[in-house]
OpenMM code with the backbone's topology and positions (N, CA, C; nanometers):
from openmm import Vec3, app, unit

residues = "ALA THR HIS ARG SER ALA TYR MET TRP PRO TRP GLU THR GLU PRO ARG SER VAL ALA HIS GLY ILE LEU ASP ASP GLU THR TYR ASP TRP TRP ALA LEU VAL GLU GLY MET ILE ARG THR GLY GLY ALA PRO ILE VAL ALA ASP GLU ALA THR LEU VAL ALA ALA HIS GLU ALA VAL VAL ARG HIS THR ALA VAL ARG ALA SER ALA THR GLY THR ALA GLY VAL ALA GLY LEU LEU ALA ALA GLU GLY GLU ALA LEU ALA GLY GLU ILE VAL ALA VAL LEU LEU THR GLY VAL GLU ARG".split()
positions = [
    Vec3(6.5827, 1.9769, -2.3542),
    Vec3(6.7093, 1.9906, -2.4049),
    Vec3(6.8046, 1.8936, -2.3933),
    Vec3(6.8319, 1.8629, -2.5043),
    Vec3(6.9009, 1.6947, -2.4996),
    Vec3(7.0417, 1.7096, -2.4620),
    Vec3(7.1278, 1.8182, -2.4481),
    Vec3(7.2380, 1.8379, -2.4097),
    Vec3(7.2427, 1.9179, -2.3003),
    Vec3(7.2083, 1.8889, -2.2072),
    Vec3(7.1756, 1.9585, -2.0685),
    Vec3(7.3084, 1.9911, -2.0002),
    Vec3(7.3986, 1.8592, -2.0067),
    Vec3(7.5343, 1.9065, -1.9286),
    Vec3(7.6260, 1.9889, -2.0460),
    Vec3(7.6129, 2.0317, -2.1467),
    Vec3(7.6820, 2.1222, -2.2367),
    Vec3(7.6558, 2.2499, -2.1538),
    Vec3(7.5532, 2.2895, -2.0789),
    Vec3(7.5206, 2.4013, -2.0350),
    Vec3(7.5106, 2.4185, -1.9005),
    Vec3(7.5305, 2.3072, -1.8052),
    Vec3(7.5449, 2.3130, -1.6591),
    Vec3(7.6143, 2.1959, -1.6210),
    Vec3(7.7262, 2.2072, -1.5253),
    Vec3(7.7863, 2.0959, -1.4777),
    Vec3(7.8156, 2.1266, -1.3494),
    Vec3(7.8616, 2.0009, -1.2666),
    Vec3(7.8954, 2.0043, -1.1124),
    Vec3(7.9811, 2.1325, -1.0872),
    Vec3(8.0095, 2.1686, -0.9620),
    Vec3(8.1097, 2.2612, -0.9096),
    Vec3(8.2410, 2.2169, -0.9555),
    Vec3(8.3392, 2.2752, -0.9894),
    Vec3(8.4662, 2.2816, -1.0149),
    Vec3(8.5364, 2.2527, -0.8996),
    Vec3(8.5220, 2.3394, -0.8213),
    Vec3(8.5775, 2.3366, -0.6819),
    Vec3(8.4555, 2.3212, -0.5759),
    Vec3(8.4357, 2.2210, -0.4731),
    Vec3(8.3299, 2.2066, -0.4076),
    Vec3(8.3258, 2.3169, -0.2959),
    Vec3(8.2167, 2.3773, -0.3045),
    Vec3(8.2117, 2.4799, -0.2054),
    Vec3(8.1508, 2.4287, -0.0732),
    Vec3(8.1708, 2.5254, 0.0338),
    Vec3(8.1071, 2.4929, 0.1542),
    Vec3(8.0063, 2.5990, 0.1724),
    Vec3(7.9041, 2.5280, 0.2651),
    Vec3(7.7912, 2.6026, 0.3223),
    Vec3(7.7261, 2.5487, 0.4341),
    Vec3(7.6497, 2.6321, 0.5367),
    Vec3(7.5863, 2.5701, 0.6395),
    Vec3(7.4572, 2.4764, 0.5767),
    Vec3(7.4155, 2.5524, 0.4285),
    Vec3(7.3290, 2.4544, 0.3818),
    Vec3(7.3643, 2.3679, 0.2577),
    Vec3(7.4572, 2.2703, 0.3064),
    Vec3(7.5380, 2.1889, 0.2254),
    Vec3(7.4721, 2.1153, 0.1458),
    Vec3(7.3437, 2.0720, 0.1913),
    Vec3(7.2641, 2.0060, 0.1326),
    Vec3(7.2109, 2.0296, -0.0069),
    Vec3(7.2094, 2.1530, -0.0366),
    Vec3(7.1913, 2.2270, -0.1619),
    Vec3(7.2988, 2.2357, -0.2628),
    Vec3(7.4052, 2.2189, -0.2175),
    Vec3(7.5232, 2.2213, -0.3151),
    Vec3(7.5447, 2.0909, -0.3805),
    Vec3(7.4521, 2.0650, -0.4634),
    Vec3(7.4102, 1.9483, -0.5582),
    Vec3(7.5249, 1.9142, -0.6495),
    Vec3(7.5932, 1.8041, -0.6462),
    Vec3(7.6708, 1.7920, -0.7431),
    Vec3(7.6403, 1.6997, -0.8940),
    Vec3(7.4926, 1.7032, -0.8586),
    Vec3(7.4296, 1.6429, -0.9728),
    Vec3(7.3286, 1.7554, -1.0462),
    Vec3(7.3323, 1.7646, -1.1780),
    Vec3(7.2680, 1.8623, -1.2403),
    Vec3(7.1604, 1.8313, -1.3147),
    Vec3(7.1151, 1.7111, -1.3035),
    Vec3(7.0168, 1.6588, -1.4051),
    Vec3(6.8555, 1.7160, -1.4013),
    Vec3(6.8527, 1.7687, -1.2988),
    Vec3(6.7199, 1.8294, -1.2971),
    Vec3(6.7152, 1.9944, -1.3273),
    Vec3(6.8307, 2.0354, -1.3430),
    Vec3(6.8353, 2.2138, -1.3623),
    Vec3(6.7334, 2.2702, -1.4794),
    Vec3(6.7260, 2.2005, -1.6014),
    Vec3(6.6552, 2.2430, -1.7132),
    Vec3(6.5039, 2.2494, -1.6547),
    Vec3(6.4476, 2.1361, -1.5779),
    Vec3(6.3052, 2.1219, -1.5570),
    Vec3(6.2880, 2.2354, -1.4443),
    Vec3(6.3751, 2.2693, -1.3522),
    Vec3(6.3685, 2.3752, -1.2821),
    Vec3(6.3552, 2.5159, -1.3287),
    Vec3(6.4522, 2.5431, -1.3938),
    Vec3(6.4746, 2.6743, -1.4784),
    Vec3(6.3534, 2.7075, -1.5711),
    Vec3(6.3017, 2.5759, -1.6581),
    Vec3(6.1576, 2.5914, -1.7287),
    Vec3(6.0515, 2.6228, -1.6567),
    Vec3(6.0296, 2.5656, -1.5374),
    Vec3(5.9158, 2.5664, -1.4630),
    Vec3(5.9191, 2.7077, -1.4049),
    Vec3(6.0217, 2.7594, -1.3554),
    Vec3(6.0523, 2.9078, -1.3019),
    Vec3(6.0106, 3.0000, -1.4282),
    Vec3(6.0744, 2.9756, -1.5301),
    Vec3(6.0352, 3.0917, -1.6684),
    Vec3(5.8787, 3.0689, -1.6755),
    Vec3(5.8168, 2.9439, -1.6971),
    Vec3(5.6882, 2.9377, -1.7484),
    Vec3(5.5834, 3.0066, -1.6350),
    Vec3(5.6237, 3.0076, -1.5059),
    Vec3(5.5342, 3.0522, -1.4112),
    Vec3(5.5663, 3.1970, -1.3525),
    Vec3(5.6726, 3.2607, -1.4328),
    Vec3(5.6853, 3.3824, -1.4190),
    Vec3(5.7918, 3.4149, -1.2789),
    Vec3(5.8360, 3.3195, -1.2429),
    Vec3(5.9306, 3.3193, -1.1376),
    Vec3(6.0723, 3.3663, -1.1424),
    Vec3(6.1352, 3.3820, -1.0608),
    Vec3(6.2807, 3.4251, -1.0748),
    Vec3(6.3617, 3.3619, -0.9521),
    Vec3(6.4966, 3.3692, -0.9858),
    Vec3(6.6068, 3.3240, -0.8909),
    Vec3(6.5935, 3.4224, -0.7732),
    Vec3(6.6420, 3.3698, -0.6514),
    Vec3(6.6545, 3.4623, -0.5436),
    Vec3(6.7796, 3.4069, -0.4902),
    Vec3(6.8812, 3.4900, -0.4580),
    Vec3(6.9835, 3.4475, -0.3995),
    Vec3(7.0356, 3.4893, -0.2719),
    Vec3(7.0550, 3.4111, -0.1785),
    Vec3(7.0754, 3.4095, -0.0316),
    Vec3(7.2274, 3.4217, -0.0166),
    Vec3(7.2892, 3.5045, 0.0897),
    Vec3(7.4298, 3.4929, 0.1087),
    Vec3(7.4302, 3.4000, 0.2494),
    Vec3(7.5458, 3.3281, 0.2777),
    Vec3(7.5751, 3.2605, 0.3801),
    Vec3(7.5010, 3.3414, 0.4915),
    Vec3(7.5639, 3.4505, 0.5240),
    Vec3(7.4815, 3.5076, 0.6458),
    Vec3(7.3150, 3.5119, 0.6725),
    Vec3(7.2659, 3.5161, 0.5458),
    Vec3(7.1215, 3.5115, 0.5515),
    Vec3(7.0663, 3.3692, 0.5841),
    Vec3(7.1586, 3.2742, 0.5224),
    Vec3(7.1163, 3.1253, 0.5447),
    Vec3(7.1111, 3.0906, 0.6782),
    Vec3(7.2397, 3.1480, 0.7480),
    Vec3(7.2553, 3.1217, 0.8946),
    Vec3(7.1227, 3.2061, 0.9950),
    Vec3(7.0935, 3.3166, 0.9496),
    Vec3(7.0286, 3.3908, 1.0239),
    Vec3(6.8538, 3.3056, 1.0048),
    Vec3(6.8548, 3.2779, 0.8859),
    Vec3(6.6941, 3.1916, 0.8456),
    Vec3(6.7000, 3.0658, 0.9469),
    Vec3(6.8114, 2.9927, 0.9312),
    Vec3(6.8017, 2.8861, 1.0224),
    Vec3(6.8031, 2.9185, 1.1706),
    Vec3(6.8616, 3.0106, 1.2278),
    Vec3(6.8280, 3.0553, 1.3723),
    Vec3(6.7043, 3.0911, 1.3911),
    Vec3(6.6366, 3.1551, 1.2854),
    Vec3(6.5207, 3.2231, 1.3272),
    Vec3(6.3935, 3.1067, 1.3421),
    Vec3(6.4065, 3.0073, 1.2395),
    Vec3(6.3218, 2.9025, 1.2500),
    Vec3(6.3535, 2.8065, 1.3694),
    Vec3(6.4551, 2.7853, 1.4245),
    Vec3(6.4895, 2.7326, 1.5537),
    Vec3(6.4330, 2.7915, 1.6605),
    Vec3(6.4424, 2.9103, 1.6753),
    Vec3(6.3997, 3.0032, 1.7671),
    Vec3(6.2427, 3.0328, 1.8089),
    Vec3(6.2034, 3.0229, 1.6695),
    Vec3(6.0563, 3.0757, 1.6723),
    Vec3(5.9580, 2.9369, 1.6299),
    Vec3(6.0202, 2.8098, 1.6007),
    Vec3(5.8954, 2.7297, 1.5759),
    Vec3(5.9613, 2.6017, 1.6320),
    Vec3(5.9061, 2.4951, 1.6535),
    Vec3(5.9484, 2.3593, 1.7173),
    Vec3(5.9665, 2.2570, 1.5771),
    Vec3(6.0012, 2.3181, 1.4673),
    Vec3(6.0458, 2.2376, 1.3622),
    Vec3(6.1973, 2.2267, 1.3613),
    Vec3(6.2332, 2.1040, 1.3588),
    Vec3(6.3896, 2.0764, 1.3702),
    Vec3(6.4520, 2.0661, 1.2242),
    Vec3(6.4275, 2.1726, 1.1454),
    Vec3(6.4793, 2.1752, 1.0102),
    Vec3(6.6341, 2.1964, 1.0117),
    Vec3(6.6922, 2.1394, 0.9055),
    Vec3(6.8431, 2.1587, 0.8838),
    Vec3(6.8601, 2.3047, 0.8341),
    Vec3(6.9773, 2.3369, 0.8154),
    Vec3(7.0108, 2.4794, 0.7233),
    Vec3(6.9889, 2.4622, 0.5946),
    Vec3(6.9788, 2.3580, 0.5399),
    Vec3(6.9282, 2.3377, 0.3987),
    Vec3(6.7715, 2.3307, 0.3883),
    Vec3(6.7053, 2.2623, 0.4751),
    Vec3(6.5625, 2.2931, 0.5202),
    Vec3(6.5328, 2.4036, 0.5370),
    Vec3(6.5880, 2.5025, 0.5801),
    Vec3(6.5318, 2.6622, 0.6015),
    Vec3(6.5974, 2.7464, 0.4837),
    Vec3(6.6621, 2.6841, 0.3842),
    Vec3(6.7020, 2.7945, 0.2663),
    Vec3(6.5742, 2.8714, 0.2398),
    Vec3(6.4846, 2.7989, 0.1844),
    Vec3(6.3540, 2.8830, 0.1430),
    Vec3(6.3333, 3.0097, 0.2226),
    Vec3(6.3367, 3.0104, 0.3590),
    Vec3(6.3299, 3.1237, 0.4548),
    Vec3(6.4244, 3.2172, 0.4102),
    Vec3(6.5461, 3.1585, 0.3944),
    Vec3(6.6694, 3.2442, 0.3666),
    Vec3(6.6509, 3.3363, 0.2374),
    Vec3(6.5689, 3.2700, 0.1295),
    Vec3(6.5308, 3.3619, 0.0235),
    Vec3(6.4275, 3.4395, 0.0497),
    Vec3(6.3224, 3.4293, 0.1193),
    Vec3(6.2248, 3.5034, 0.1584),
    Vec3(6.2833, 3.6417, 0.2400),
    Vec3(6.3907, 3.6121, 0.3102),
    Vec3(6.4558, 3.7245, 0.3722),
    Vec3(6.5477, 3.7940, 0.2796),
    Vec3(6.5831, 3.7375, 0.1960),
    Vec3(6.6981, 3.8063, 0.0824),
    Vec3(6.6028, 3.8931, 0.0041),
    Vec3(6.4852, 3.8554, -0.0362),
    Vec3(6.4187, 3.9327, -0.1270),
    Vec3(6.3054, 4.0160, -0.0283),
    Vec3(6.3068, 4.0370, 0.0814),
    Vec3(6.2234, 4.1064, 0.1425),
    Vec3(6.2245, 4.2333, 0.0976),
    Vec3(6.1090, 4.2949, 0.0677),
    Vec3(6.0890, 4.4317, 0.0310),
    Vec3(6.1234, 4.4364, -0.1291),
    Vec3(6.1546, 4.3503, -0.2013),
    Vec3(6.1889, 4.3341, -0.3369),
    Vec3(6.0656, 4.3146, -0.4021),
    Vec3(6.0739, 4.1968, -0.4746),
    Vec3(5.9614, 4.1282, -0.5677),
    Vec3(5.8429, 4.0921, -0.4860),
    Vec3(5.8445, 4.0843, -0.3725),
    Vec3(5.7118, 3.9899, -0.2698),
    Vec3(5.6195, 4.1236, -0.2439),
    Vec3(5.6247, 4.2303, -0.2678),
    Vec3(5.5234, 4.3219, -0.2179),
    Vec3(5.3896, 4.2776, -0.2902),
    Vec3(5.2728, 4.2659, -0.2130),
    Vec3(5.1521, 4.2059, -0.2264),
    Vec3(5.1484, 4.0738, -0.2799),
    Vec3(5.2548, 3.9706, -0.2552),
    Vec3(5.2320, 3.8536, -0.2849),
    Vec3(5.2067, 3.7658, -0.1698),
    Vec3(5.1385, 3.6517, -0.2154),
    Vec3(5.1345, 3.5604, -0.1159),
    Vec3(5.2035, 3.4374, -0.1395),
    Vec3(5.3255, 3.3958, -0.0359),
    Vec3(5.4401, 3.3104, -0.0459),
    Vec3(5.4029, 3.1946, 0.0479),
    Vec3(5.4621, 3.0899, 0.0114),
    Vec3(5.4749, 2.9742, 0.1128),
    Vec3(5.6359, 2.9347, 0.1048),
    Vec3(5.6430, 2.8684, 0.2239),
    Vec3(5.7905, 2.8237, 0.2301),
    Vec3(5.7752, 2.7204, 0.3115),
    Vec3(5.8312, 2.5839, 0.2655),
    Vec3(5.8412, 2.4505, 0.2861),
    Vec3(5.9902, 2.4530, 0.4168),
    Vec3(5.9488, 2.3928, 0.5002),
    Vec3(6.0454, 2.3521, 0.6334),
    Vec3(6.0941, 2.2163, 0.5919),
    Vec3(6.2404, 2.1770, 0.5558),
    Vec3(6.2517, 2.0430, 0.5283),
    Vec3(6.3938, 1.9838, 0.5898),
    Vec3(6.4115, 1.8779, 0.5672),
    Vec3(6.5327, 1.8551, 0.6138),
    Vec3(6.5727, 1.8394, 0.7752),
    Vec3(6.5766, 1.7314, 0.8611),
    Vec3(6.6130, 1.7090, 0.9789),
    Vec3(6.7091, 1.7597, 1.0279),
    Vec3(6.7362, 1.8447, 1.1109),
    Vec3(6.8533, 1.8858, 1.2076),
    Vec3(6.9055, 1.7477, 1.2761),
    Vec3(7.0169, 1.7173, 1.2480),
    Vec3(7.0995, 1.5867, 1.3227),
    Vec3(7.1852, 1.6037, 1.3882),
] * unit.nanometer
topology = app.Topology()
chain = topology.addChain("A")
for resn in residues:
    res = topology.addResidue(resn, chain)
    for name in ("N", "CA", "C"):
        topology.addAtom(name, app.Element.getBySymbol(name[0]), res)
């Protein structure tokens, strides 16, 4: 896509989230991400703020990993999708981003 910015642009009003690191104001990589998701049969998963908080708390409570709330957003996606499209699937979640 030559004119990616015609279809995706940064937030018009800056949002707030415990996982602030994923509120990216750069959209240069969206095309490659969506293309890869479609090519591999993936689909987006939306996690609300309460699920982001719950995921971060669960990782802190049950692991020695000091991941930030941004770094535990994948766990939030897993929690949000629980029982949906994941039946019988093998999943992996990366814990990234250090809590400071």
